Each structure stands twice: as structure tokens, then as C-alpha cells.
Phi, psi and omega in degrees: 000147183289149180296330181297332184267358181261140176048247183250024185296327181294317179290318182294332182279345180241093183265355181283136179227129179292149181302321180291329176288322178297315179297319179295322178295316179297316178298319179297317179295323177294324180288330180287326183283126178289142179279161174260149182288130180289146178270141182258139175278169186297323182292318179294320179295321179293320178296318178294319178298320179295316179295321179293318180290324175295323178296321181288316185279318186260350179083020178294144176267127183238158173250122183253129177256124180253144178284137172221154184304321187255325182204150179287150179244134181240136175233141178240131179174192181250137179284125179266322186209135172249129179238092184292336180293318181266349181061049175229164172220154178252126185245129176268109179255180178291339181264000182128197181266153181217132175269133185235133175282129185290336180286348178268350183287127178250338181202145175225128177226160173290143186291332183274001179276000000 
């Protein structure tokens, strides 16, 4: 029997990889690896806090970016309630209300920006 057909010989005998296959493999490996949560500096945290409280008091519509292992999640709406004891907020979106954990928030911007 030929060496190519034994154990891993077929793979070992073909070392050429097309560029598009290499790019797809690299992209796949990046998607498999979980991301780490970015750390926020004090100024960014204060700015996000200001935008969230303005949304609750003045009715501003904000876009909130939440951290997720594979991709960021964005919600747009108005903050209805801030609960600092539990570290959650209630967001009124076009699909209804949503409770958001404040420790997952990575960015807050005004929706019209």
C-alpha cells in the first residue's frame, strides 16, 4: 500500500495551501479564540455614566455597546431605570424593554451621532 494512504500521509504529502484557504483558516481561528474584555479608564467610565444619566433624565436616545466573547452587541434606546446597587439598567428599545448589566458595557454614544 502506498505511504500516502497510511495514517496521516495524505495530509503530509500535500503542504500547499491556497491564499484564500489560509485567510479563511486564520479568520476561523480568530473567531474560536475568546476575546478579553477591554479595561476602561476613569474618564471614559465617567463619560458613559453621564450619557446614561442624561438619557434617563432628559430622554436622550443612546446606543450601548456590550462586550461579548465573539462579537460586540449593540442596543439603541432610552434608559428607563438605573440601579447602581445591582449594577443594571433598563433600556427601552423599539422591541420592548431590556435589562443590561452595567459591567458588560464597553461604549455609550448618542444615537444621532
